[in-house]
N, C-alpha and C positions, 0 to 999 in steps of 0.2 A: 344539713349544712353543706354548701357547695364547696367542692375542692378547688384550691387555688391552682391556676394554670402553671404547669411546670415549664420553666424557661431553660433551655440548654442549647449547646452549639451543634447538636446532631439532629439531622432531619430524618424522621422515621417515615419512609415512603408508604404510600397507600397500597393496599393489595392490588397486584397487577397480574393480568393473564399472560403478559408478553414473554416472560421466561419460559413458561410451559409451551406456548405456541412456537417459540424459537427452537426449543428442544425437539418438538415433534417435526418441525420443518427440516431441521438438520438430519434427523433420522430418515425422513423420506428421501432426502437428497442422497445420503450415503448408501442406503439400502437400495434405492432405485438405480443408482449408477452401477452398483454391484450386480443387480439383476440384468441390467441392459448389457453389461460386458459379457455376461454368460448367456446372452441370447433370449432372455425372458421378456416377453412383450409387456408384462406388468410394469417393469422398470421404466418403459418408455414414457409413461404418463406420471409415474410416481415422482421421479426427480424434478421434472418441470413444476409439478404441483408444490413440492417442497421449496423449490427456488422462489416461486411466487409468494409463498407464505413467509419465507425468510425476508424477502425484500419489503413486503408490507410490514412485517414485525419491526424491522430496523427503522422504518419511517415513523411508525406510531410510537415506538419506544423512545426514540430520540426526541420526538415531538413532546412527549410527556416530560422528559428531562429539561427541555427548553422552557416549558411552562413552569416547572419547579424553580428554575433560575429566576424567571420573571416575578414569581411569587415571593422571592426573597428567601427561599429555603437553602440556597447555596451559601452558607455561612463560611467564614474563613477556614474552619475545621473541615467542613464538607469539601470545600475547594481544594484543600491540601490533599485529601484522600482521593479526589478525582485525579489529581496530578500523579499521586502514587500509582493509581491504576493505569494511567497512560504510560508511565515509565515502565511498569512491569509488562504491559502489552508490547511496547517497542522492544524490550529485552527479549521477549519470546520470539518476536520477528527476527531479531538478530540471530538467535539460535537456529531459526528456520533456514536462514541463508548460510549459516555455518555448515549445515548438512550438505548443501549443494557445493560449497567450496571444498568441503572435505572429500566429496566424491570426485571432484575435478582433480584435486591434488593427489589423491590416492592413485588415480589412473595416470596422471602426467609425470609424477616423480618416479614411479616404478612401472614403466610401460612393459607389457608382457610380450612374449614372442609372437603371440597372435596379432599384436599390433605392429609387428616388425621391430620391436625393441626401441622404437622412437616415438616422440610426441611432438606434434600431432601424428596420428597414425599415417602410414604411407598411403598416398593417394587422396588425402583430404586437402581440399583447397579452402584455406581459411580466409576470413575477411581482412581487408587492409584496414588496420586500426585508425589510420590517419585520414580516412574518407568519411563515410557515414557515421561510424562509431565516435569519431572525434567531434563531428558536428553535433551529435546528440549529447556528448559530454559538455560542450559549450552551452547548449540549450538548457540542460539541467542546472549547471552552475549559475547561469544567468537567472533562472527561475528561483534559485535560492536567494539571490540578492533582491528580487522583486517582492518575494514574500516577506523578507526582512524589512524592506521599505514599508510594506503595508502594516507590519507589526509596529514599527516605530511611529508611523503616522497615526495609528489608533491610540497609542499611548500619549500622543500629543493632541489628541482629539481632532485630527485632521481628517475629516470624512472623505474628502475628495482623494487625498493620498491613499487612504485605506481602500477605497473602491478601485482606483486606478492600479494600485499595486496588486490587488487580488485578481483583477481582470487580466493583467499582463501575465501573472503566474498561471492562470487557467489556460490562456492561449499558448503559452510555452509548453505546458504539460500536454496539451492536445497535439502540438507540433511534434513533440518527442514521440508520442505514440504513433503518429502518422509516419515519421521517418523510420521507426522500428518496423512497422508493418511493411513498408517499402523494402527495407533491408531483408526481411524474411522472404519476401517474394523473389528476391534475386540471390538467395543463398545457393551455393553449389552442392549442398548436402541436405538430406531430409532428416526428420526426427529419428527414424529407425535405422540410420546408416552407421551405427557403431557407437562406441562409448563416447567419442568426442562430441558427436552431434547430440547425443542424449543429454550429456552434462551441459553443453552449450545452451540448448533450448530450455532445459529445466531452469537453469540459473537466470538467463536473460529473459526468458518468457515469464517467469514468476515475478521478476523485477518489473517487467512491463505491466503485469497485472496490478502490482502495487502502485505504479504510477497512475494507472487508470482509476483505482480506488482513491488515491490521493487527490486526483483532479476533481472527482465527484465531491469529495470532502470539501475542497476549496470552493466549488460551485455553490454548495450549500452555504458556506460561510459568506460568499459574495451576496447571495440572496438575502441572508440575514443582515448583512451590513447595509444593503439597500433599504431595509426596513428599520434600521436604527437599533438593532438588538444589542450591539456591543457598546460597552462604555470603557473609558480608560482604566477604570478600577475593576471591572468584571467582564472578562472576555475569554474564559477558559476554552470555549468551543473553538474559537479561532486559534488560540495558543496551541491546542492539541493538534489541529491541522498543520500548523507551522512546524511543530516538532516532527510530525510524521513525514512531512515533505523534506525536511533536512535529513532525516534518516534515509529516505529514498535516494537523496543526492549522494550521501556518503557510500551507500551500497553500490551505486553505479560507478563511483570512482574506483572502488576495489574491483568491480567486474571489468571495467575498462583496462585497468592495469594488469590484472591477472589473466583474464580469458582472451581479451583482444590483443594486447601488446605481447603478453607472454606467449601466446600461440603463434603469433607472427614471427617472434624471435626463434622459437623452436622450429618453425617451418623453414626459416632462412638457413638453418644449419642442416 
């Protein structure tokens, strides 16, 4: 006697090799970088191999998730859990940046005698916040409006608005990265020039890396939008990218206020 098919809201994924491949790739990256730092030649090929494996794994794993969505496996319950996962991921990213802000505040609020008892330390030439940093702030805030435009256009089934909004956001993200690279090339201090430079580059540099990742995320969404993947009812892939982009915007506002403006005020005194 045949068993009746069980209907439920949860999708049980098929066995996949990608979690194991991703774990191995991450191990190769971390172990390879550690070996390279310590002068071991083995690490010079280990971490690039792990990086290639991780990039490939991300592509095929997300491809499989997209196929699951098109197959109808992303039920309302599954979609809700995907949103929970994205919220928790962004929360972990928030705590990541809290660490860099903590390091900055720890050094700036209680400057040691080694730094001359002042913040920024004596001899450090900080950036003018109302020049390139302010331009980048306007760029990111504008990109937040264009990605919102794209989101509202999708909900109204306006395909042209969706594509145009995403294209503008991608271009603005690329422009932000270009301005930041230009800013770094004209910095008056290097990464190893003390606690100020270290906290500055770690905070703004990791934010720049997140902008790059978010731009790639949105490029993928743009390619999917061109293929008609998203519908007004089901578009979590794009929604996750928009959430991530808004998170990047908010972090930059704090960076601009604390590190750029706060440093310039301290330097003025």
